[in-house]
PDB file as gemmi writes it, atoms N, CA and C in Angstrom:
CRYST1    1.000    1.000    1.000  90.00  90.00  90.00 P 1                      
ATOM      1  N   MET A   1       0.843  -1.176   0.000  1.00  0.00           N  
ATOM      2  CA  MET A   1       0.000   0.000   0.000  1.00  0.00           C  
ATOM      3  C   MET A   1       0.889   1.239   0.000  1.00  0.00           C  
ATOM      4  N   ALA A   2       0.700   2.074  -0.977  1.00  0.00           N  
ATOM      5  CA  ALA A   2       1.520   3.281  -1.082  1.00  0.00           C  
ATOM      6  C   ALA A   2       1.007   4.343  -0.127  1.00  0.00           C  
ATOM      7  N   SER A   3       1.918   5.154   0.348  1.00  0.00           N  
ATOM      8  CA  SER A   3       1.459   6.273   1.168  1.00  0.00           C  
ATOM      9  C   SER A   3       0.844   7.294   0.224  1.00  0.00           C  
ATOM     10  N   PRO A   4      -0.142   8.030   0.697  1.00  0.00           N  
ATOM     11  CA  PRO A   4      -0.794   8.998  -0.186  1.00  0.00           C  
ATOM     12  C   PRO A   4       0.172   9.989  -0.812  1.00  0.00           C  
ATOM     13  N   GLN A   5       1.258  10.309  -0.133  1.00  0.00           N  
ATOM     14  CA  GLN A   5       2.206  11.280  -0.670  1.00  0.00           C  
ATOM     15  C   GLN A   5       2.940  10.750  -1.903  1.00  0.00           C  
ATOM     16  N   SER A   6       3.061   9.452  -2.022  1.00  0.00           N  
ATOM     17  CA  SER A   6       3.835   8.889  -3.125  1.00  0.00           C  
ATOM     18  C   SER A   6       2.955   8.151  -4.131  1.00  0.00           C  
ATOM     19  N   ILE A   7       1.722   8.538  -4.226  1.00  0.00           N  
ATOM     20  CA  ILE A   7       0.802   7.828  -5.111  1.00  0.00           C  
ATOM     21  C   ILE A   7       1.153   8.096  -6.578  1.00  0.00           C  
ATOM     22  N   SER A   8       1.083   7.050  -7.363  1.00  0.00           N  
ATOM     23  CA  SER A   8       1.417   7.170  -8.781  1.00  0.00           C  
ATOM     24  C   SER A   8       0.155   7.438  -9.598  1.00  0.00           C  
ATOM     25  N   VAL A   9       0.368   7.797 -10.851  1.00  0.00           N  
ATOM     26  CA  VAL A   9      -0.745   8.008 -11.775  1.00  0.00           C  
ATOM     27  C   VAL A   9      -1.559   6.722 -11.881  1.00  0.00           C  
ATOM     28  N   GLU A  10      -0.885   5.594 -11.999  1.00  0.00           N  
ATOM     29  CA  GLU A  10      -1.593   4.308 -12.111  1.00  0.00           C  
ATOM     30  C   GLU A  10      -2.429   4.010 -10.872  1.00  0.00           C  
ATOM     31  N   GLN A  11      -1.862   4.284  -9.690  1.00  0.00           N  
ATOM     32  CA  GLN A  11      -2.605   4.043  -8.454  1.00  0.00           C  
ATOM     33  C   GLN A  11      -3.829   4.946  -8.380  1.00  0.00           C  
ATOM     34  N   MET A  12      -3.687   6.200  -8.793  1.00  0.00           N  
ATOM     35  CA  MET A  12      -4.822   7.123  -8.777  1.00  0.00           C  
ATOM     36  C   MET A  12      -5.894   6.651  -9.749  1.00  0.00           C  
ATOM     37  N   ARG A  13      -5.476   6.184 -10.922  1.00  0.00           N  
ATOM     38  CA  ARG A  13      -6.452   5.640 -11.877  1.00  0.00           C  
ATOM     39  C   ARG A  13      -7.212   4.471 -11.253  1.00  0.00           C  
ATOM     40  N   THR A  14      -6.491   3.605 -10.560  1.00  0.00           N  
ATOM     41  CA  THR A  14      -7.113   2.449  -9.903  1.00  0.00           C  
ATOM     42  C   THR A  14      -8.140   2.898  -8.877  1.00  0.00           C  
ATOM     43  N   ILE A  15      -7.775   3.858  -8.042  1.00  0.00           N  
ATOM     44  CA  ILE A  15      -8.691   4.352  -7.005  1.00  0.00           C  
ATOM     45  C   ILE A  15      -9.938   4.963  -7.649  1.00  0.00           C  
ATOM     46  N   LEU A  16      -9.748   5.804  -8.654  1.00  0.00           N  
ATOM     47  CA  LEU A  16     -10.883   6.449  -9.307  1.00  0.00           C  
ATOM     48  C   LEU A  16     -11.797   5.417  -9.980  1.00  0.00           C  
ATOM     49  N   ASN A  17     -11.198   4.406 -10.595  1.00  0.00           N  
ATOM     50  CA  ASN A  17     -12.005   3.340 -11.198  1.00  0.00           C  
ATOM     51  C   ASN A  17     -12.792   2.569 -10.140  1.00  0.00           C  
ATOM     52  N   GLU A  18     -12.190   2.335  -8.978  1.00  0.00           N  
ATOM     53  CA  GLU A  18     -12.903   1.660  -7.891  1.00  0.00           C  
ATOM     54  C   GLU A  18     -14.097   2.487  -7.429  1.00  0.00           C  
ATOM     55  N   VAL A  19     -13.904   3.797  -7.314  1.00  0.00           N  
ATOM     56  CA  VAL A  19     -15.008   4.681  -6.915  1.00  0.00           C  
ATOM     57  C   VAL A  19     -16.131   4.602  -7.949  1.00  0.00           C  
ATOM     58  N   ILE A  20     -15.783   4.696  -9.222  1.00  0.00           N  
ATOM     59  CA  ILE A  20     -16.784   4.641 -10.295  1.00  0.00           C  
ATOM     60  C   ILE A  20     -17.507   3.295 -10.276  1.00  0.00           C  
ATOM     61  N   ASN A  21     -16.763   2.212 -10.134  1.00  0.00           N  
ATOM     62  CA  ASN A  21     -17.389   0.886 -10.100  1.00  0.00           C  
ATOM     63  C   ASN A  21     -18.370   0.760  -8.941  1.00  0.00           C  
ATOM     64  N   THR A  22     -18.026   1.332  -7.792  1.00  0.00           N  
ATOM     65  CA  THR A  22     -18.927   1.296  -6.639  1.00  0.00           C  
ATOM     66  C   THR A  22     -20.157   2.148  -6.906  1.00  0.00           C  
ATOM     67  N   LEU A  23     -19.958   3.353  -7.442  1.00  0.00           N  
ATOM     68  CA  LEU A  23     -21.079   4.242  -7.741  1.00  0.00           C  
ATOM     69  C   LEU A  23     -22.054   3.604  -8.727  1.00  0.00           C  
ATOM     70  N   GLU A  24     -21.516   2.827  -9.650  1.00  0.00           N  
ATOM     71  CA  GLU A  24     -22.346   2.226 -10.696  1.00  0.00           C  
ATOM     72  C   GLU A  24     -22.772   0.797 -10.376  1.00  0.00           C  
ATOM     73  N   SER A  25     -22.399   0.306  -9.191  1.00  0.00           N  
ATOM     74  CA  SER A  25     -22.789  -1.043  -8.790  1.00  0.00           C  
ATOM     75  C   SER A  25     -24.281  -1.079  -8.485  1.00  0.00           C  
ATOM     76  N   PRO A  26     -24.912  -2.242  -8.603  1.00  0.00           N  
ATOM     77  CA  PRO A  26     -26.356  -2.337  -8.315  1.00  0.00           C  
ATOM     78  C   PRO A  26     -26.721  -1.837  -6.916  1.00  0.00           C  
ATOM     79  N   ASP A  27     -25.861  -2.051  -5.950  1.00  0.00           N  
ATOM     80  CA  ASP A  27     -26.156  -1.625  -4.581  1.00  0.00           C  
ATOM     81  C   ASP A  27     -26.295  -0.113  -4.458  1.00  0.00           C  
ATOM     82  N   TYR A  28     -25.442   0.622  -5.134  1.00  0.00           N  
ATOM     83  CA  TYR A  28     -25.419   2.071  -4.972  1.00  0.00           C  
ATOM     84  C   TYR A  28     -26.132   2.827  -6.080  1.00  0.00           C  
ATOM     85  N   ALA A  29     -26.148   2.283  -7.293  1.00  0.00           N  
ATOM     86  CA  ALA A  29     -26.749   3.006  -8.418  1.00  0.00           C  
ATOM     87  C   ALA A  29     -28.210   3.342  -8.152  1.00  0.00           C  
ATOM     88  N   SER A  30     -28.964   2.407  -7.601  1.00  0.00           N  
ATOM     89  CA  SER A  30     -30.384   2.685  -7.350  1.00  0.00           C  
ATOM     90  C   SER A  30     -30.551   3.723  -6.244  1.00  0.00           C  
ATOM     91  N   LYS A  31     -29.705   3.673  -5.215  1.00  0.00           N  
ATOM     92  CA  LYS A  31     -29.773   4.673  -4.139  1.00  0.00           C  
ATOM     93  C   LYS A  31     -29.434   6.059  -4.678  1.00  0.00           C  
ATOM     94  N   LEU A  32     -28.407   6.131  -5.521  1.00  0.00           N  
ATOM     95  CA  LEU A  32     -28.030   7.410  -6.118  1.00  0.00           C  
ATOM     96  C   LEU A  32     -29.139   7.933  -7.028  1.00  0.00           C  
ATOM     97  N   ASP A  33     -29.748   7.040  -7.809  1.00  0.00           N  
ATOM     98  CA  ASP A  33     -30.842   7.448  -8.693  1.00  0.00           C  
ATOM     99  C   ASP A  33     -32.006   8.011  -7.893  1.00  0.00           C  
ATOM    100  N   GLU A  34     -32.331   7.367  -6.772  1.00  0.00           N  
ATOM    101  CA  GLU A  34     -33.419   7.860  -5.919  1.00  0.00           C  
ATOM    102  C   GLU A  34     -33.080   9.243  -5.367  1.00  0.00           C  
ATOM    103  N   ALA A  35     -31.845   9.420  -4.911  1.00  0.00           N  
ATOM    104  CA  ALA A  35     -31.426  10.719  -4.374  1.00  0.00           C  
ATOM    105  C   ALA A  35     -31.445  11.784  -5.469  1.00  0.00           C  
ATOM    106  N   LYS A  36     -30.996  11.429  -6.675  1.00  0.00           N  
ATOM    107  CA  LYS A  36     -31.002  12.384  -7.791  1.00  0.00           C  
ATOM    108  C   LYS A  36     -32.427  12.764  -8.159  1.00  0.00           C  
ATOM    109  N   GLU A  37     -33.312  11.787  -8.153  1.00  0.00           N  
ATOM    110  CA  GLU A  37     -34.710  12.064  -8.473  1.00  0.00           C  
ATOM    111  C   GLU A  37     -35.319  13.006  -7.433  1.00  0.00           C  
ATOM    112  N   ALA A  38     -35.009  12.775  -6.166  1.00  0.00           N  
ATOM    113  CA  ALA A  38     -35.512  13.641  -5.091  1.00  0.00           C  
ATOM    114  C   ALA A  38     -34.945  15.054  -5.212  1.00  0.00           C  
ATOM    115  N   ALA A  39     -33.721  15.164  -5.690  1.00  0.00           N  
ATOM    116  CA  ALA A  39     -33.073  16.475  -5.820  1.00  0.00           C  
ATOM    117  C   ALA A  39     -33.549  17.233  -7.052  1.00  0.00           C  
ATOM    118  N   GLY A  40     -34.004  16.498  -8.042  1.00  0.00           N  
ATOM    119  CA  GLY A  40     -34.395  17.149  -9.286  1.00  0.00           C  
ATOM    120  C   GLY A  40     -33.189  17.806  -9.922  1.00  0.00           C  
ATOM    121  N   ASN A  41     -33.382  19.008 -10.425  1.00  0.00           N  
ATOM    122  CA  ASN A  41     -32.271  19.730 -11.047  1.00  0.00           C  
ATOM    123  C   ASN A  41     -31.828  20.889 -10.162  1.00  0.00           C  
ATOM    124  N   GLU A  42     -32.085  20.755  -8.851  1.00  0.00           N  
ATOM    125  CA  GLU A  42     -31.716  21.808  -7.918  1.00  0.00           C  
ATOM    126  C   GLU A  42     -30.350  21.510  -7.307  1.00  0.00           C  
ATOM    127  N   MET A  43     -29.408  22.399  -7.551  1.00  0.00           N  
ATOM    128  CA  MET A  43     -28.035  22.195  -7.105  1.00  0.00           C  
ATOM    129  C   MET A  43     -27.940  22.045  -5.584  1.00  0.00           C  
ATOM    130  N   LEU A  44     -28.671  22.861  -4.840  1.00  0.00           N  
ATOM    131  CA  LEU A  44     -28.609  22.780  -3.379  1.00  0.00           C  
ATOM    132  C   LEU A  44     -29.058  21.408  -2.890  1.00  0.00           C  
ATOM    133  N   LYS A  45     -30.143  20.903  -3.448  1.00  0.00           N  
ATOM    134  CA  LYS A  45     -30.621  19.571  -3.042  1.00  0.00           C  
ATOM    135  C   LYS A  45     -29.640  18.490  -3.475  1.00  0.00           C  
ATOM    136  N   MET A  46     -29.015  18.682  -4.627  1.00  0.00           N  
ATOM    137  CA  MET A  46     -28.014  17.721  -5.095  1.00  0.00           C  
ATOM    138  C   MET A  46     -26.869  17.639  -4.089  1.00  0.00           C  
ATOM    139  N   MET A  47     -26.433  18.809  -3.602  1.00  0.00           N  
ATOM    140  CA  MET A  47     -25.338  18.859  -2.631  1.00  0.00           C  
ATOM    141  C   MET A  47     -25.759  18.285  -1.277  1.00  0.00           C  
ATOM    142  N   GLN A  48     -27.030  18.347  -0.956  1.00  0.00           N  
ATOM    143  CA  GLN A  48     -27.518  17.821   0.312  1.00  0.00           C  
ATOM    144  C   GLN A  48     -27.779  16.323   0.253  1.00  0.00           C  
ATOM    145  N   LEU A  49     -28.243  15.831  -0.894  1.00  0.00           N  
ATOM    146  CA  LEU A  49     -28.680  14.443  -0.987  1.00  0.00           C  
ATOM    147  C   LEU A  49     -27.675  13.518  -1.677  1.00  0.00           C  
ATOM    148  N   VAL A  50     -27.136  13.964  -2.785  1.00  0.00           N  
ATOM    149  CA  VAL A  50     -26.301  13.081  -3.619  1.00  0.00           C  
ATOM    150  C   VAL A  50     -24.819  13.199  -3.262  1.00  0.00           C  
ATOM    151  N   PHE A  51     -24.324  14.423  -3.151  1.00  0.00           N  
ATOM    152  CA  PHE A  51     -22.902  14.640  -2.890  1.00  0.00           C  
ATOM    153  C   PHE A  51     -22.394  13.868  -1.670  1.00  0.00           C  
ATOM    154  N   PRO A  52     -23.107  13.889  -0.529  1.00  0.00           N  
ATOM    155  CA  PRO A  52     -22.601  13.128   0.630  1.00  0.00           C  
ATOM    156  C   PRO A  52     -22.475  11.619   0.361  1.00  0.00           C  
ATOM    157  N   MET A  53     -23.357  11.081  -0.468  1.00  0.00           N  
ATOM    158  CA  MET A  53     -23.262   9.655  -0.808  1.00  0.00           C  
ATOM    159  C   MET A  53     -21.992   9.381  -1.603  1.00  0.00           C  
ATOM    160  N   VAL A  54     -21.691  10.253  -2.549  1.00  0.00           N  
ATOM    161  CA  VAL A  54     -20.489  10.089  -3.374  1.00  0.00           C  
ATOM    162  C   VAL A  54     -19.240  10.222  -2.511  1.00  0.00           C  
ATOM    163  N   VAL A  55     -19.224  11.221  -1.629  1.00  0.00           N  
ATOM    164  CA  VAL A  55     -18.065  11.430  -0.754  1.00  0.00           C  
ATOM    165  C   VAL A  55     -17.860  10.225   0.157  1.00  0.00           C  
ATOM    166  N   GLN A  56     -18.938   9.660   0.682  1.00  0.00           N  
ATOM    167  CA  GLN A  56     -18.814   8.492   1.560  1.00  0.00           C  
ATOM    168  C   GLN A  56     -18.197   7.305   0.812  1.00  0.00           C  
ATOM    169  N   ILE A  57     -18.606   7.113  -0.425  1.00  0.00           N  
ATOM    170  CA  ILE A  57     -18.024   6.040  -1.244  1.00  0.00           C  
ATOM    171  C   ILE A  57     -16.543   6.314  -1.492  1.00  0.00           C  
ATOM    172  N   GLU A  58     -16.205   7.579  -1.765  1.00  0.00           N  
ATOM    173  CA  GLU A  58     -14.800   7.938  -1.963  1.00  0.00           C  
ATOM    174  C   GLU A  58     -13.996   7.662  -0.693  1.00  0.00           C  
ATOM    175  N   ILE A  59     -14.532   8.051   0.454  1.00  0.00           N  
ATOM    176  CA  ILE A  59     -13.813   7.837   1.721  1.00  0.00           C  
ATOM    177  C   ILE A  59     -13.571   6.353   1.960  1.00  0.00           C  
ATOM    178  N   GLU A  60     -14.602   5.535   1.772  1.00  0.00           N  
ATOM    179  CA  GLU A  60     -14.434   4.090   1.982  1.00  0.00           C  
ATOM    180  C   GLU A  60     -13.376   3.521   1.034  1.00  0.00           C  
ATOM    181  N   THR A  61     -13.330   4.035  -0.191  1.00  0.00           N  
ATOM    182  CA  THR A  61     -12.364   3.548  -1.179  1.00  0.00           C  
ATOM    183  C   THR A  61     -10.950   4.006  -0.850  1.00  0.00           C  
ATOM    184  N   ILE A  62     -10.778   5.289  -0.535  1.00  0.00           N  
ATOM    185  CA  ILE A  62      -9.414   5.796  -0.316  1.00  0.00           C  
ATOM    186  C   ILE A  62      -8.791   5.235   0.954  1.00  0.00           C  
ATOM    187  N   LYS A  63      -9.626   4.858   1.939  1.00  0.00           N  
ATOM    188  CA  LYS A  63      -9.083   4.243   3.165  1.00  0.00           C  
ATOM    189  C   LYS A  63      -8.319   2.973   2.831  1.00  0.00           C  
ATOM    190  N   ARG A  64      -8.798   2.243   1.836  1.00  0.00           N  
ATOM    191  CA  ARG A  64      -8.126   0.991   1.440  1.00  0.00           C  
ATOM    192  C   ARG A  64      -6.791   1.250   0.745  1.00  0.00           C  
ATOM    193  N   HIS A  65      -6.537   2.518   0.421  1.00  0.00           N  
ATOM    194  CA  HIS A  65      -5.302   2.870  -0.301  1.00  0.00           C  
ATOM    195  C   HIS A  65      -4.391   3.766   0.527  1.00  0.00           C  
ATOM    196  N   GLY A  66      -4.554   3.758   1.836  1.00  0.00           N  
ATOM    197  CA  GLY A  66      -3.615   4.454   2.700  1.00  0.00           C  
ATOM    198  C   GLY A  66      -3.998   5.862   3.118  1.00  0.00           C  
ATOM    199  N   PHE A  67      -5.126   6.358   2.633  1.00  0.00           N  
ATOM    200  CA  PHE A  67      -5.577   7.690   3.053  1.00  0.00           C  
ATOM    201  C   PHE A  67      -6.332   7.563   4.370  1.00  0.00           C  
ATOM    202  N   VAL A  68      -6.377   8.660   5.101  1.00  0.00           N  
ATOM    203  CA  VAL A  68      -7.148   8.707   6.338  1.00  0.00           C  
ATOM    204  C   VAL A  68      -8.621   8.808   5.955  1.00  0.00           C  
ATOM    205  N   GLY A  69      -9.474   8.075   6.636  1.00  0.00           N  
ATOM    206  CA  GLY A  69     -10.899   8.066   6.324  1.00  0.00           C  
ATOM    207  C   GLY A  69     -11.662   9.192   6.981  1.00  0.00           C  
ATOM    208  N   THR A  70     -11.161  10.408   6.828  1.00  0.00           N  
ATOM    209  CA  THR A  70     -11.781  11.590   7.429  1.00  0.00           C  
ATOM    210  C   THR A  70     -11.913  12.683   6.373  1.00  0.00           C  
ATOM    211  N   ARG A  71     -12.420  13.808   6.811  1.00  0.00           N  
ATOM    212  CA  ARG A  71     -12.527  14.967   5.927  1.00  0.00           C  
ATOM    213  C   ARG A  71     -11.148  15.353   5.399  1.00  0.00           C  
ATOM    214  N   GLU A  72     -10.140  15.302   6.267  1.00  0.00           N  
ATOM    215  CA  GLU A  72      -8.777  15.650   5.841  1.00  0.00           C  
ATOM    216  C   GLU A  72      -8.285  14.697   4.747  1.00  0.00           C  
ATOM    217  N   GLY A  73      -8.637  13.420   4.872  1.00  0.00           N  
ATOM    218  CA  GLY A  73      -8.237  12.441   3.870  1.00  0.00           C  
ATOM    219  C   GLY A  73      -8.853  12.728   2.512  1.00  0.00           C  
ATOM    220  N   ILE A  74     -10.147  13.090   2.512  1.00  0.00           N  
ATOM    221  CA  ILE A  74     -10.818  13.370   1.242  1.00  0.00           C  
ATOM    222  C   ILE A  74     -10.293  14.668   0.628  1.00  0.00           C  
ATOM    223  N   VAL A  75      -9.951  15.640   1.470  1.00  0.00           N  
ATOM    224  CA  VAL A  75      -9.363  16.892   0.961  1.00  0.00           C  
ATOM    225  C   VAL A  75      -8.004  16.600   0.325  1.00  0.00           C  
ATOM    226  N   GLN A  76      -7.187  15.809   1.002  1.00  0.00           N  
ATOM    227  CA  GLN A  76      -5.866  15.449   0.476  1.00  0.00           C  
ATOM    228  C   GLN A  76      -6.009  14.685  -0.847  1.00  0.00           C  
ATOM    229  N   PHE A  77      -6.947  13.748  -0.883  1.00  0.00           N  
ATOM    230  CA  PHE A  77      -7.204  12.963  -2.086  1.00  0.00           C  
ATOM    231  C   PHE A  77      -7.612  13.877  -3.243  1.00  0.00           C  
ATOM    232  N   THR A  78      -8.516  14.795  -2.982  1.00  0.00           N  
ATOM    233  CA  THR A  78      -8.997  15.704  -4.020  1.00  0.00           C  
ATOM    234  C   THR A  78      -7.879  16.612  -4.518  1.00  0.00           C  
ATOM    235  N   GLN A  79      -7.021  17.076  -3.624  1.00  0.00           N  
ATOM    236  CA  GLN A  79      -5.884  17.897  -4.039  1.00  0.00           C  
ATOM    237  C   GLN A  79      -4.944  17.106  -4.935  1.00  0.00           C  
ATOM    238  N   MET A  80      -4.743  15.843  -4.611  1.00  0.00           N  
ATOM    239  CA  MET A  80      -3.872  14.997  -5.436  1.00  0.00           C  
ATOM    240  C   MET A  80      -4.484  14.779  -6.817  1.00  0.00           C  
ATOM    241  N   ILE A  81      -5.808  14.598  -6.860  1.00  0.00           N  
ATOM    242  CA  ILE A  81      -6.473  14.447  -8.158  1.00  0.00           C  
ATOM    243  C   ILE A  81      -6.222  15.687  -8.999  1.00  0.00           C  
ATOM    244  N   ARG A  82      -6.420  16.843  -8.412  1.00  0.00           N  
ATOM    245  CA  ARG A  82      -6.232  18.116  -9.138  1.00  0.00           C  
ATOM    246  C   ARG A  82      -4.818  18.216  -9.716  1.00  0.00           C  
ATOM    247  N   GLU A  83      -3.825  17.826  -8.929  1.00  0.00           N  
ATOM    248  CA  GLU A  83      -2.445  17.876  -9.406  1.00  0.00           C  
ATOM    249  C   GLU A  83      -2.224  16.885 -10.547  1.00  0.00           C  
ATOM    250  N   LEU A  84      -2.722  15.662 -10.370  1.00  0.00           N  
ATOM    251  CA  LEU A  84      -2.469  14.612 -11.351  1.00  0.00           C  
ATOM    252  C   LEU A  84      -3.300  14.764 -12.619  1.00  0.00           C  
ATOM    253  N   GLU A  85      -4.515  15.331 -12.507  1.00  0.00           N  
ATOM    254  CA  GLU A  85      -5.340  15.430 -13.709  1.00  0.00           C  
ATOM    255  C   GLU A  85      -4.783  16.441 -14.713  1.00  0.00           C  
ATOM    256  N   SER A  86      -3.960  17.358 -14.241  1.00  0.00           N  
ATOM    257  CA  SER A  86      -3.331  18.288 -15.178  1.00  0.00           C  
ATOM    258  C   SER A  86      -2.220  17.599 -15.971  1.00  0.00           C  
ATOM    259  N   MET A  87      -1.732  16.477 -15.450  1.00  0.00           N  
ATOM    260  CA  MET A  87      -0.665  15.737 -16.125  1.00  0.00           C  
ATOM    261  C   MET A  87      -1.172  14.503 -16.879  1.00  0.00           C  
ATOM    262  N   ASP A  88      -2.401  14.063 -16.544  1.00  0.00           N  
ATOM    263  CA  ASP A  88      -2.885  12.804 -17.113  1.00  0.00           C  
ATOM    264  C   ASP A  88      -4.364  12.946 -17.500  1.00  0.00           C  
ATOM    265  N   SER A  89      -4.637  12.840 -18.794  1.00  0.00           N  
ATOM    266  CA  SER A  89      -6.006  13.038 -19.280  1.00  0.00           C  
ATOM    267  C   SER A  89      -6.949  11.936 -18.805  1.00  0.00           C  
ATOM    268  N   GLU A  90      -6.451  10.744 -18.559  1.00  0.00           N  
ATOM    269  CA  GLU A  90      -7.301   9.658 -18.076  1.00  0.00           C  
ATOM    270  C   GLU A  90      -7.795   9.950 -16.656  1.00  0.00           C  
ATOM    271  N   ILE A  91      -6.942  10.490 -15.815  1.00  0.00           N  
ATOM    272  CA  ILE A  91      -7.361  10.866 -14.457  1.00  0.00           C  
ATOM    273  C   ILE A  91      -8.406  11.978 -14.551  1.00  0.00           C  
ATOM    274  N   ALA A  92      -8.201  12.929 -15.430  1.00  0.00           N  
ATOM    275  CA  ALA A  92      -9.177  14.008 -15.612  1.00  0.00           C  
ATOM    276  C   ALA A  92     -10.517  13.439 -16.067  1.00  0.00           C  
ATOM    277  N   ARG A  93     -10.483  12.478 -16.989  1.00  0.00           N  
ATOM    278  CA  ARG A  93     -11.714  11.863 -17.496  1.00  0.00           C  
ATOM    279  C   ARG A  93     -12.439  11.104 -16.390  1.00  0.00           C  
ATOM    280  N   LEU A  94     -11.701  10.323 -15.605  1.00  0.00           N  
ATOM    281  CA  LEU A  94     -12.302   9.544 -14.518  1.00  0.00           C  
ATOM    282  C   LEU A  94     -12.887  10.458 -13.449  1.00  0.00           C  
ATOM    283  N   HIS A  95     -12.169  11.515 -13.117  1.00  0.00           N  
ATOM    284  CA  HIS A  95     -12.653  12.467 -12.116  1.00  0.00           C  
ATOM    285  C   HIS A  95     -13.943  13.140 -12.614  1.00  0.00           C  
ATOM    286  N   SER A  96     -13.976  13.456 -13.887  1.00  0.00           N  
ATOM    287  CA  SER A  96     -15.170  14.049 -14.480  1.00  0.00           C  
ATOM    288  C   SER A  96     -16.359  13.083 -14.396  1.00  0.00           C  
ATOM    289  N   MET A  97     -16.117  11.806 -14.604  1.00  0.00           N  
ATOM    290  CA  MET A  97     -17.183  10.802 -14.499  1.00  0.00           C  
ATOM    291  C   MET A  97     -17.763  10.774 -13.083  1.00  0.00           C  
ATOM    292  N   ILE A  98     -16.903  10.901 -12.088  1.00  0.00           N  
ATOM    293  CA  ILE A  98     -17.371  10.913 -10.695  1.00  0.00           C  
ATOM    294  C   ILE A  98     -18.182  12.178 -10.438  1.00  0.00           C  
ATOM    295  N   ARG A  99     -17.669  13.321 -10.874  1.00  0.00           N  
ATOM    296  CA  ARG A  99     -18.399  14.583 -10.675  1.00  0.00           C  
ATOM    297  C   ARG A  99     -19.769  14.559 -11.343  1.00  0.00           C  
ATOM    298  N   ASN A 100     -19.880  13.872 -12.472  1.00  0.00           N  
ATOM    299  CA  ASN A 100     -21.158  13.800 -13.175  1.00  0.00           C  
ATOM    300  C   ASN A 100     -22.237  13.120 -12.334  1.00  0.00           C  
ATOM    301  N   HIS A 101     -21.840  12.370 -11.323  1.00  0.00           N  
ATOM    302  CA  HIS A 101     -22.820  11.714 -10.458  1.00  0.00           C  
ATOM    303  C   HIS A 101     -23.514  12.700  -9.523  1.00  0.00           C  
ATOM    304  N   TYR A 102     -22.856  13.803  -9.195  1.00  0.00           N  
ATOM    305  CA  TYR A 102     -23.479  14.736  -8.254  1.00  0.00           C  
ATOM    306  C   TYR A 102     -23.686  16.146  -8.803  1.00  0.00           C  
ATOM    307  N   LEU A 103     -23.189  16.428  -9.980  1.00  0.00           N  
ATOM    308  CA  LEU A 103     -23.438  17.733 -10.578  1.00  0.00           C  
ATOM    309  C   LEU A 103     -24.571  17.590 -11.589  1.00  0.00           C  
ATOM    310  N   PRO A 104     -25.644  18.366 -11.437  1.00  0.00           N  
ATOM    311  CA  PRO A 104     -26.745  18.243 -12.394  1.00  0.00           C  
ATOM    312  C   PRO A 104     -26.308  18.695 -13.772  1.00  0.00           C  
ATOM    313  N   PRO A 105     -26.930  18.147 -14.798  1.00  0.00           N  
ATOM    314  CA  PRO A 105     -26.566  18.563 -16.156  1.00  0.00           C  
ATOM    315  C   PRO A 105     -26.873  20.046 -16.350  1.00  0.00           C  
ATOM    316  N   VAL A 106     -25.997  20.716 -17.043  1.00  0.00           N  
ATOM    317  CA  VAL A 106     -26.171  22.130 -17.304  1.00  0.00           C  
ATOM    318  C   VAL A 106     -26.418  22.297 -18.792  1.00  0.00           C  
ATOM    319  N   SER A 107     -27.529  22.912 -19.119  1.00  0.00           N  
ATOM    320  CA  SER A 107     -27.782  23.161 -20.536  1.00  0.00           C  
ATOM    321  C   SER A 107     -27.354  24.583 -20.853  1.00  0.00           C  
ATOM    322  N   ILE A 108     -26.564  24.695 -21.870  1.00  0.00           N  
ATOM    323  CA  ILE A 108     -26.062  25.998 -22.289  1.00  0.00           C  
ATOM    324  C   ILE A 108     -26.762  26.360 -23.585  1.00  0.00           C  
ATOM    325  N   SER A 109     -27.464  27.438 -23.544  1.00  0.00           N  
ATOM    326  CA  SER A 109     -28.201  27.884 -24.721  1.00  0.00           C  
ATOM    327  C   SER A 109     -27.243  28.522 -25.713  1.00  0.00           C  
ATOM    328  N   SER A 110     -27.376  28.139 -26.951  1.00  0.00           N  
ATOM    329  CA  SER A 110     -26.518  28.741 -27.979  1.00  0.00           C  
ATOM    330  C   SER A 110     -27.111  30.050 -28.479  1.00  0.00           C  
ATOM    331  N   THR A 111     -28.284  30.411 -27.951  1.00  0.00           N  
ATOM    332  CA  THR A 111     -28.915  31.655 -28.391  1.00  0.00           C  
ATOM    333  C   THR A 111     -28.610  32.824 -27.456  1.00  0.00           C  
ATOM    334  N   VAL A 112     -27.796  32.588 -26.446  1.00  0.00           N  
ATOM    335  CA  VAL A 112     -27.462  33.656 -25.509  1.00  0.00           C  
ATOM    336  C   VAL A 112     -26.581  34.681 -26.194  1.00  0.00           C  
ATOM    337  N   ASP A 113     -26.938  35.953 -26.047  1.00  0.00           N  
ATOM    338  CA  ASP A 113     -26.165  37.036 -26.643  1.00  0.00           C  
ATOM    339  C   ASP A 113     -25.032  37.403 -25.696  1.00  0.00           C  
ATOM    340  N   THR A 114     -23.799  37.140 -26.105  1.00  0.00           N  
ATOM    341  CA  THR A 114     -22.637  37.413 -25.245  1.00  0.00           C  
ATOM    342  C   THR A 114     -21.934  38.709 -25.637  1.00  0.00           C  
ATOM    343  N   SER A 115     -22.497  39.436 -26.599  1.00  0.00           N  
ATOM    344  CA  SER A 115     -21.849  40.674 -27.001  1.00  0.00           C  
ATOM    345  C   SER A 115     -22.107  41.759 -25.970  1.00  0.00           C  
ATOM    346  N   LEU A 116     -21.209  42.710 -25.911  1.00  0.00           N  
ATOM    347  CA  LEU A 116     -21.363  43.825 -24.957  1.00  0.00           C  
ATOM    348  C   LEU A 116     -21.811  45.075 -25.652  1.00  0.00           C  
TER     349      LEU A 116                                                      
END                                                                             
């Protein structure tokens, strides 16, 4: 088990894939779907209902890889993702997949006038 300070790109990919697999597993996918349905497209409700479920799954996963299973551990993990995703497009893609579980879809209108 690597210490969080010396985690490699491959190890981070493994951790992120484990989180995604758990989020998409039959046990959690239905719970997440129910929470998303209850939240609708309201960001505040998404952060209250869905985000904590995703964070809990992340905490349980990162504990198995040497991180502390606390708020500090998840902050450290997230900082490492930010550093590594700038160097590795696969980590950025995996992190984006996780964020898609708790960020509601945003529709951007192409008819918006951006001129000043």
